[in-house]
ROSE-4610 file (N, C-alpha, C; in Angstrom, 1 decimal, always signed):
// ROSE-4610
residu = [M/M/M/K/K/K/I/I/I/R/R/R/I/I/I/S/S/S/D/D/D/Q/Q/Q/T/T/T/L/L/L/R/R/R/M/M/M/R/R/R/L/L/L/T/T/T/K/K/K/D/D/D/E/E/E/A/A/A/L/L/L/S/S/S/L/L/L/Q/Q/Q/R/R/R/G/G/G/A/A/A/H/H/H/V/V/V/V/V/V/T/T/T/S/S/S/L/L/L/Q/Q/Q/L/L/L/N/N/N/F/F/F/I/I/I/D/D/D/V/V/V/F/F/F/E/E/E/I/I/I/E/E/E/L/L/L/H/H/H/S/S/S/W/W/W/N/N/N/L/L/L/S/S/S/I/I/I/G/G/G/E/E/E/V/V/V/H/H/H/F/F/F/E/E/E/K/K/K/N/N/N/K/K/K/L/L/L/K/K/K/A/A/A/S/S/S/I/I/I/P/P/P/H/H/H/S/S/S/A/A/A/A/A/A/K/K/K/Q/Q/Q/L/L/L/S/S/S/H/H/H/E/E/E/N/N/N/G/G/G/Y/Y/Y/V/V/V/Y/Y/Y/R/R/R/C/C/C/E/E/E/Q/Q/Q/Q/Q/Q/A/A/A/S/S/S/Q/Q/Q/A/A/A/S/S/S/A/A/A/L/L/L/I/I/I/L/L/L/E/E/E/V/V/V/E/E/E/I/I/I/D/D/D/L/L/L/Q/Q/Q/K/K/K/V/V/V/K/K/K/Q/Q/Q/A/A/A]
num = [1/1/1/2/2/2/3/3/3/4/4/4/5/5/5/6/6/6/7/7/7/8/8/8/9/9/9/10/10/10/11/11/11/12/12/12/13/13/13/14/14/14/15/15/15/16/16/16/17/17/17/18/18/18/19/19/19/20/20/20/21/21/21/22/22/22/23/23/23/24/24/24/25/25/25/26/26/26/27/27/27/28/28/28/29/29/29/30/30/30/31/31/31/32/32/32/33/33/33/34/34/34/35/35/35/36/36/36/37/37/37/38/38/38/39/39/39/40/40/40/41/41/41/42/42/42/43/43/43/44/44/44/45/45/45/46/46/46/47/47/47/48/48/48/49/49/49/50/50/50/51/51/51/52/52/52/53/53/53/54/54/54/55/55/55/56/56/56/57/57/57/58/58/58/59/59/59/60/60/60/61/61/61/62/62/62/63/63/63/64/64/64/65/65/65/66/66/66/67/67/67/68/68/68/69/69/69/70/70/70/71/71/71/72/72/72/73/73/73/74/74/74/75/75/75/76/76/76/77/77/77/78/78/78/79/79/79/80/80/80/81/81/81/82/82/82/83/83/83/84/84/84/85/85/85/86/86/86/87/87/87/88/88/88/89/89/89/90/90/90/91/91/91/92/92/92/93/93/93/94/94/94/95/95/95/96/96/96/97/97/97/98/98/98/99/99/99/100/100/100/101/101/101/102/102/102/103/103/103/104/104/104/105/105/105/106/106/106/107/107/107]
x = [+254.5/+254.7/+254.9/+255.8/+255.9/+255.7/+255.0/+254.5/+255.0/+255.5/+255.9/+255.2/+254.4/+253.8/+254.3/+254.9/+255.4/+255.3/+254.9/+254.7/+254.1/+254.6/+254.1/+254.7/+255.0/+255.8/+255.2/+254.7/+254.3/+255.5/+256.0/+257.1/+256.6/+256.8/+256.4/+257.6/+257.8/+259.0/+258.4/+258.9/+258.3/+259.2/+258.7/+259.6/+259.8/+260.8/+261.1/+260.0/+259.2/+258.1/+256.9/+256.7/+255.6/+256.1/+257.3/+257.8/+257.5/+257.7/+257.5/+256.1/+255.2/+253.6/+253.2/+253.8/+253.4/+253.8/+254.9/+255.4/+254.4/+253.9/+252.9/+251.5/+251.2/+250.0/+249.1/+249.6/+248.8/+248.9/+247.8/+247.9/+248.6/+249.4/+249.9/+249.1/+248.6/+247.7/+248.1/+248.1/+248.3/+247.2/+246.9/+245.8/+246.5/+246.0/+246.2/+245.0/+245.2/+244.2/+244.2/+243.3/+243.5/+242.9/+242.0/+241.4/+240.7/+239.8/+239.0/+237.9/+237.6/+236.7/+237.3/+237.9/+238.4/+239.6/+239.5/+240.6/+240.9/+242.1/+242.5/+243.5/+243.1/+243.9/+244.8/+246.0/+246.9/+247.0/+246.9/+247.1/+247.8/+248.7/+249.9/+249.6/+249.6/+249.6/+250.2/+250.5/+251.3/+250.3/+250.6/+249.6/+250.4/+249.6/+250.4/+250.8/+250.5/+250.8/+252.3/+252.9/+254.3/+254.5/+253.4/+253.4/+253.0/+253.4/+252.9/+251.5/+250.9/+249.7/+249.1/+248.8/+248.1/+246.8/+245.8/+244.5/+243.8/+242.8/+242.1/+240.7/+240.2/+238.9/+238.5/+237.2/+236.8/+237.6/+238.3/+239.2/+240.1/+240.6/+241.6/+242.6/+243.8/+244.7/+245.3/+245.1/+245.6/+246.8/+247.9/+249.0/+249.2/+249.7/+249.7/+251.2/+252.1/+253.4/+253.4/+254.3/+254.4/+254.7/+254.4/+254.7/+256.3/+257.0/+258.4/+259.0/+258.6/+259.2/+258.9/+257.8/+257.7/+258.6/+258.9/+259.9/+261.3/+261.6/+263.0/+263.1/+261.9/+262.0/+262.2/+261.7/+261.9/+263.3/+264.0/+265.3/+266.5/+266.3/+267.5/+267.5/+268.4/+268.5/+269.0/+268.3/+268.7/+267.8/+267.0/+266.5/+265.1/+264.9/+263.8/+263.0/+261.7/+260.8/+260.4/+260.5/+260.1/+259.4/+258.2/+257.6/+256.9/+256.5/+255.9/+254.5/+253.6/+252.1/+251.7/+251.5/+251.0/+249.7/+249.5/+248.5/+247.9/+246.5/+245.8/+246.5/+246.7/+247.1/+248.5/+248.8/+249.9/+251.2/+252.2/+253.4/+253.1/+253.9/+253.7/+253.9/+253.0/+253.2/+254.3/+255.0/+256.1/+255.8/+255.9/+255.6/+257.0/+257.4/+258.6/+258.2/+258.7/+258.5/+260.0/+260.3/+261.6/+261.6/+262.4/+262.5/+263.1/+262.6/+263.2/+264.5/+265.6/+266.9/+267.3/+266.6/+267.0/+266.2/+265.1/+264.5/+265.3/+265.9/+266.6/+268.1/+268.6/+269.8/+269.5/+268.3/+268.0/+267.6/+267.1/+266.7/+267.9]
y = [+237.9/+238.6/+240.2/+240.9/+242.2/+242.7/+243.9/+244.4/+245.8/+246.3/+247.7/+248.1/+249.1/+249.5/+250.9/+251.2/+252.5/+252.8/+254.0/+254.4/+253.2/+252.4/+251.5/+250.1/+250.1/+248.7/+248.1/+246.8/+246.1/+245.0/+245.2/+244.4/+243.4/+242.1/+241.2/+240.5/+240.6/+239.9/+238.8/+237.6/+236.5/+235.7/+235.1/+234.3/+233.0/+232.2/+231.1/+230.0/+229.9/+229.1/+229.6/+230.8/+231.3/+230.8/+230.9/+230.5/+229.0/+228.2/+226.7/+226.4/+227.1/+227.1/+227.5/+228.6/+228.8/+228.0/+227.1/+226.0/+224.9/+224.7/+223.6/+223.8/+225.1/+225.6/+226.4/+226.6/+227.4/+229.0/+229.7/+231.2/+231.7/+232.8/+233.6/+234.9/+235.3/+236.4/+237.2/+238.6/+239.6/+240.7/+241.2/+242.2/+243.5/+244.6/+245.9/+246.6/+247.3/+247.9/+249.3/+249.9/+251.2/+252.3/+251.9/+252.9/+252.0/+252.5/+251.8/+250.7/+251.0/+250.1/+249.3/+250.0/+249.3/+248.4/+247.1/+246.3/+245.8/+245.8/+245.4/+244.4/+243.3/+242.0/+242.0/+241.4/+241.2/+239.6/+239.1/+237.5/+237.1/+236.3/+235.8/+234.2/+233.9/+232.5/+232.0/+230.7/+230.3/+229.5/+229.6/+229.1/+228.3/+227.6/+226.9/+227.7/+229.0/+229.7/+230.2/+230.7/+231.1/+232.7/+233.4/+234.7/+235.1/+236.3/+237.0/+237.8/+238.0/+238.8/+239.4/+240.7/+241.4/+241.8/+241.6/+242.1/+242.5/+243.4/+244.0/+243.4/+243.1/+242.7/+243.5/+243.5/+244.3/+244.1/+245.0/+245.1/+244.0/+243.5/+242.6/+242.8/+242.7/+242.7/+241.3/+240.7/+239.2/+239.3/+238.6/+238.5/+237.0/+236.7/+235.2/+235.1/+234.3/+233.9/+232.5/+232.1/+230.8/+229.8/+228.5/+227.6/+227.4/+227.5/+227.4/+228.6/+229.7/+230.9/+230.6/+230.0/+229.7/+228.6/+227.7/+226.6/+227.3/+228.4/+228.8/+229.7/+230.4/+231.2/+230.5/+229.3/+228.5/+227.6/+227.6/+226.8/+227.6/+228.8/+229.6/+231.0/+231.2/+232.5/+233.5/+234.7/+235.7/+235.8/+234.7/+234.8/+235.8/+236.7/+237.6/+237.2/+237.1/+237.0/+238.4/+238.7/+240.1/+239.9/+240.7/+240.8/+242.2/+242.6/+243.8/+243.4/+244.1/+243.9/+245.3/+245.4/+246.5/+247.0/+248.5/+249.1/+249.8/+250.2/+250.8/+252.3/+253.0/+254.4/+254.8/+254.1/+254.4/+253.5/+253.7/+252.9/+251.5/+250.6/+249.1/+249.0/+248.0/+247.8/+246.5/+246.9/+245.8/+245.2/+243.8/+242.8/+242.2/+242.4/+241.7/+240.8/+239.5/+238.7/+238.0/+238.1/+237.7/+237.1/+236.5/+236.0/+237.1/+237.3/+238.4/+237.9/+238.2/+237.6/+238.0/+239.0/+239.5/+238.3/+237.8/+236.7/+235.4/+235.2/+234.0/+234.1/+235.3/+235.4/+235.1/+235.6/+235.5/+234.2/+233.3/+232.0/+230.9]
z = [-18.4/-19.7/-19.5/-20.0/-20.0/-21.3/-21.3/-22.6/-22.6/-23.9/-24.1/-25.5/-25.5/-26.9/-27.0/-28.1/-28.4/-29.8/-30.2/-31.7/-32.3/-33.2/-34.1/-33.7/-32.4/-32.1/-30.9/-30.8/-29.8/-29.3/-28.2/-27.8/-26.4/-26.6/-25.5/-25.1/-23.7/-23.1/-22.4/-22.5/-21.8/-21.0/-19.9/-19.1/-19.8/-19.3/-20.0/-19.8/-18.6/-18.5/-19.4/-19.7/-20.5/-22.0/-22.3/-23.7/-23.9/-22.8/-22.9/-23.0/-22.2/-22.4/-23.9/-24.3/-25.6/-26.8/-26.5/-27.3/-27.4/-26.3/-26.0/-26.5/-27.0/-27.6/-26.5/-25.4/-24.6/-24.8/-24.3/-24.6/-23.4/-23.7/-22.5/-22.5/-21.3/-21.2/-20.1/-20.3/-19.2/-19.3/-18.2/-18.1/-17.8/-18.3/-17.9/-17.4/-16.1/-15.6/-16.0/-16.8/-17.4/-16.5/-15.7/-14.8/-13.7/-13.0/-12.0/-12.6/-13.9/-14.5/-15.6/-16.5/-17.8/-17.7/-18.1/-18.1/-19.4/-20.0/-21.3/-21.3/-22.1/-22.2/-23.3/-23.1/-24.2/-24.1/-25.2/-25.5/-26.5/-26.3/-27.3/-27.4/-28.7/-28.9/-30.1/-30.3/-31.7/-32.4/-33.6/-34.6/-35.9/-36.7/-37.7/-39.0/-38.9/-40.1/-39.9/-41.1/-41.0/-40.8/-40.4/-40.2/-38.9/-38.5/-37.2/-37.6/-36.7/-36.7/-35.3/-35.4/-34.3/-34.7/-33.7/-34.2/-32.8/-33.1/-31.8/-31.7/-30.7/-30.4/-29.3/-28.7/-27.7/-26.3/-26.0/-24.9/-24.9/-26.1/-26.2/-27.3/-27.2/-28.2/-28.5/-29.6/-29.7/-30.6/-30.3/-31.0/-31.4/-32.6/-33.1/-33.5/-33.2/-33.9/-34.3/-35.3/-35.8/-34.6/-34.7/-33.9/-33.9/-35.0/-35.0/-34.2/-34.2/-33.5/-32.1/-31.6/-30.2/-29.7/-30.6/-30.3/-30.0/-31.1/-30.9/-29.7/-29.3/-28.1/-26.9/-26.8/-25.6/-25.6/-26.7/-26.8/-27.0/-27.5/-27.9/-27.3/-26.2/-25.5/-26.4/-26.4/-27.2/-28.6/-28.9/-30.1/-29.9/-31.1/-31.0/-32.2/-32.0/-33.1/-33.5/-34.9/-35.2/-36.6/-36.6/-38.0/-38.1/-39.3/-39.6/-40.2/-39.8/-40.2/-40.9/-42.1/-42.8/-42.2/-42.0/-41.7/-42.7/-42.7/-43.9/-44.0/-43.0/-43.4/-42.7/-41.6/-40.8/-41.3/-40.7/-41.0/-40.4/-41.0/-40.3/-38.9/-38.3/-37.0/-36.8/-35.7/-35.5/-34.4/-34.5/-33.4/-33.2/-31.7/-31.3/-30.1/-30.0/-28.9/-28.6/-27.3/-27.0/-25.5/-25.1/-23.7/-22.9/-21.6/-20.7/-20.2/-20.7/-20.3/-18.8/-18.3/-16.8/-16.0/-16.4/-15.6/-15.8/-16.9/-17.1/-16.1/-16.2/-15.2/-13.8/-13.4/-12.0/-11.5/-12.5/-12.1/-12.0]
């Protein structure tokens, strides 16, 4: 999984295998080493709700997308799941999840 965080946008690019795992109910996790000590995890999973959500726990950012979006990601090239989550004071957080098409072309 590739992660891009900029402004109020969290973008996740998955391999086809990660998308299939997500569809089967597995979590997709990646770790970022922030310095010599701190590790920050980003976890993506699918759930039975019809909305996407991002929330933060200690040293972990958890994102959830609907099962239907996970299924579409694994079967439809070019599909991008996108949702907005309102923040209390800032502009809305945008979550985007897509297949890394560069990886698909190389396979």
